[in-house]
N, C-alpha and C positions, 0 to 999 in steps of 0.2 A: 775203273775198273778188277785191274788188275792190281790196282795196291789193296784193294781191298782184300782179294782174294789172301795177296799175300803176306798180311795183319790175320787174315781167318787163322790161313794155316798155322800162322808163329801163334794164336793165343790156343790155338791146339797140342798143341805140341807143348809150349808153355806149361798147361792145364795135365798133361803127360805126367810133365816130369813135377806137379806134384804132388800128382799120383803115385808116382813110384816111389816118394821123400816122403809124404807119409804111410805109406806099407810096410817102410823097412824101417822106416824108425817105431813104426810102433812093433816090433819084433823086438827092436831095440831096447824101448821098456820093460816089454812082457818079458824079456831074459835080464833083465840085468844092466844091461853095458851101458845104457844114459840113465844120470842119474834127472827127474824132473827138477826135482829141487831146486836144480840150477835155473835160474832167471830169467837165460839168453834160454835156454834148453824148453824151455814150458813156453817160455811168446811162438818159439817158428812151430810147436805141435802146436798149442793152440789156431795159430793163423792155418796151419796148414788142413787143420781139421774143419776148421770157422770153412772154412772154400771146400772141404771133399767129401764132407761131411751129409750136404739135406739132398744130396746124387744117388749119392753109397746109402742112403737110406732108405730113397724109395728102390734102388733094384735091391738090395735084402728083401723089401715087404712082397718079392713076388716071387724066389726065391729057395728052395726050400732047404731047413736045414739040412748043413755036413756038418753039425757039432763045431772039434776048433778052426774048420777051416775056411775061412773065408775068400771069395772066388768076385766077390763084388765088386774088385777094386778090378778084375782082371774085365766080366763081363761091358762095364762105363771105358776101357780105353780100348776094349775092339769096336763099342759099339761110334766113339771120337770118333778111332781112323777108318768105319767107313762110313761117316755122315761127312769130312771132311773127303772123302776120294767123292763118294756122290755130289755134295756141292760145286768140286773142280769139274769133277764130271758135263755136270751140267752147262757149269760155264763156261767151259771151251767148247763144248759145243754151239753155248749161246755167239759168241765171239767167229765163229767162222763161219 
């Protein structure tokens, strides 16, 4: 049971990093720091977008429009951290 908990924690941690990379990459694209016509850059952005867009789109449907500020990645990260801590707490109480 402990191995599944460690795997779940690692998956959540990895997904949080993908969210952070996606947010930073979107800023870099917006300020023309990276070129999306480069095939490698485009592939990385497309993969991160496909991984993060569905949950972010769901969160954005409930959030008010804040103009150019998008805090949906922060909301998702906080939700993932809460979920991870909640599941860890439940399984550690069951194990005792």
